[in-house]
C-alpha positions as CSV (number, residue, x, y, z in Angstrom):
1,X,-9.5,12.9,-21.7
2,X,-12.0,12.5,-19.0
3,X,-14.7,14.7,-17.8
4,X,-13.8,17.5,-15.4
5,X,-16.3,15.9,-13.0
6,X,-14.4,12.6,-13.0
7,X,-12.1,13.1,-10.0
8,X,-15.0,14.6,-7.9
9,X,-17.3,11.6,-8.8
10,X,-14.5,9.1,-8.1
11,X,-13.9,10.7,-4.7
12,X,-17.6,10.6,-3.8
13,X,-17.9,7.0,-5.0
14,X,-14.9,5.9,-3.1
15,X,-16.0,7.7,0.1
16,X,-19.3,5.8,-0.1
17,X,-17.6,2.5,-0.7
18,X,-15.2,3.2,2.1
19,X,-18.0,3.9,4.5
20,X,-19.7,0.6,3.6
21,X,-16.5,-1.5,3.8
22,X,-14.9,-0.2,7.0
23,X,-16.6,-1.1,10.2
24,X,-14.3,1.1,12.1
25,X,-12.8,4.4,10.8
26,X,-9.4,3.0,10.1
27,X,-9.8,-0.8,10.8
28,X,-7.2,-0.8,13.6
29,X,-4.5,0.5,11.1
30,X,-2.1,3.0,12.5
31,X,-2.0,4.8,9.1
32,X,-4.9,4.9,6.7
33,X,-5.0,7.6,4.0
34,X,-7.0,7.9,0.8
35,X,-6.5,10.3,-2.1
36,X,-9.4,9.8,-4.6
37,X,-8.9,6.1,-5.6
38,X,-5.4,5.5,-4.1
39,X,-5.3,4.1,-0.5
40,X,-2.3,3.8,1.7
41,X,-2.5,1.8,4.9
42,X,0.1,0.4,7.3
43,X,-0.4,-2.9,9.2
44,X,1.9,-4.9,11.4
45,X,0.8,-8.2,9.9
46,X,0.3,-9.1,6.2
47,X,-2.8,-11.0,7.1
48,X,-4.5,-7.8,8.3
49,X,-3.8,-6.1,5.0
50,X,-5.1,-9.1,3.1
51,X,-8.3,-9.1,5.1
52,X,-8.9,-5.4,4.2
53,X,-8.2,-6.1,0.6
54,X,-10.8,-8.9,0.6
55,X,-13.3,-6.6,2.1
56,X,-12.8,-3.9,-0.5
57,X,-12.8,-6.5,-3.4
58,X,-16.1,-7.9,-2.1
59,X,-17.8,-4.5,-2.0
60,X,-18.3,-4.1,-5.8
61,X,-18.5,-6.6,-8.6
62,X,-16.8,-4.4,-11.2
63,X,-14.0,-2.9,-9.2
64,X,-10.9,-4.8,-8.2
65,X,-8.4,-3.4,-5.7
66,X,-4.8,-4.5,-5.6
67,X,-2.3,-4.6,-2.9
68,X,1.4,-3.5,-3.1
69,X,3.4,-4.8,-0.2
70,X,6.5,-3.0,1.0
71,X,9.7,-4.9,0.0
72,X,12.5,-2.3,-0.1
73,X,11.9,-0.4,3.2
74,X,10.0,2.3,1.2
75,X,6.5,3.3,0.3
76,X,5.1,3.8,-3.2
77,X,2.2,6.1,-3.4
78,X,0.8,8.3,-6.2
79,X,3.7,7.6,-8.5
80,X,6.3,8.5,-5.9
81,X,8.6,6.4,-3.8
82,X,9.6,7.5,-0.3
83,X,11.9,5.9,2.3
């Protein structure tokens, strides 16, 4: 079990990291949502999502972000899958 402060500290840390990484509020993405350490964003081109992933991965040496691309006309987020 983690500390009761864990989610709050993770949210503060991610908000700070997000502010440093993003030059514009949503980097031209029509949809950009974050819940603690889970981020969902929608782009028209894969290369735009890859660029954002590189920016986040370059922001901190000990944190690695991953990218899950849509492949079945649905969206996986927070252990749920929606169409």
